[in-house]
C-alpha positions as CSV (number, residue, x, y, z in Angstrom):
1,M,-7.6,5.5,-91.4
2,H,-8.3,1.7,-91.4
3,T,-5.4,-0.7,-90.8
4,T,-5.7,-4.5,-91.1
5,L,-3.1,-6.5,-89.2
6,S,-2.0,-10.0,-90.0
7,A,-1.9,-12.5,-87.2
8,V,0.3,-15.5,-88.0
9,Y,0.1,-18.8,-86.0
10,Q,2.5,-21.7,-86.1
11,Q,2.3,-25.0,-84.2
12,R,5.6,-26.1,-82.8
13,G,5.3,-29.2,-80.8
14,D,2.8,-28.7,-78.0
15,W,2.8,-24.9,-78.5
16,Y,1.2,-22.4,-80.7
17,I,3.4,-19.4,-81.6
18,G,1.5,-16.3,-82.7
19,Y,2.7,-12.9,-83.9
20,V,1.5,-9.9,-85.8
21,E,3.6,-9.2,-88.9
22,E,3.1,-5.5,-88.9
23,L,3.7,-4.9,-85.2
24,P,7.1,-5.8,-83.8
25,G,6.9,-7.1,-80.3
26,A,3.4,-8.5,-80.6
27,N,4.0,-12.2,-80.1
28,V,2.7,-15.0,-77.8
29,Q,3.1,-18.6,-77.0
30,E,0.2,-20.8,-75.8
31,H,-0.8,-24.5,-75.7
32,I,-4.2,-23.9,-77.2
33,L,-4.8,-22.0,-80.5
34,E,-7.8,-20.1,-79.1
35,Q,-5.7,-18.9,-76.1
36,A,-3.0,-17.8,-78.5
37,R,-5.6,-15.7,-80.4
38,E,-6.9,-14.1,-77.2
39,S,-3.4,-13.4,-75.9
40,L,-2.3,-11.9,-79.2
41,K,-5.3,-9.5,-79.2
42,E,-4.3,-8.4,-75.7
43,A,-0.7,-8.0,-76.7
44,V,-1.6,-5.8,-79.6
45,T,-3.8,-3.6,-77.4
46,L,-1.1,-3.2,-74.8
47,I,1.6,-2.3,-77.3
48,I,-0.6,0.3,-79.0
49,E,-1.6,1.8,-75.6
50,S,2.0,1.8,-74.5
51,N,3.2,3.4,-77.7
52,R,0.5,6.1,-77.5
53,T,1.5,6.9,-73.9
54,L,5.2,7.0,-74.7
55,G,4.5,9.3,-77.7
56,R,2.5,11.7,-75.6
57,E,5.2,11.8,-72.9
58,E,7.9,12.6,-75.4
59,L,6.0,15.7,-76.6
60,H,6.1,17.3,-73.1
61,G,2.9,19.1,-73.5
62,E,3.8,20.7,-76.9
63,P,0.8,21.7,-79.0
64,V,0.0,19.0,-81.5
65,L,-2.8,18.1,-83.8
66,R,-4.1,14.5,-83.4
67,E,-6.4,12.7,-85.8
68,E,-8.0,9.3,-85.8
């Protein structure tokens, strides 16, 4: 499965606000656009890793089939 995410950036005063439309919680605020881009990539990675960990913990070792 291939998913494309949409990063949105808005300049508000001295700040760049960035978020991913398809991933609630993935949002950043930085003074420089490039920093916002890098921070948003990191936020997306952390959210996906966290969701994966939480999902596995909820299964309590039950047998499942995982596919990429």
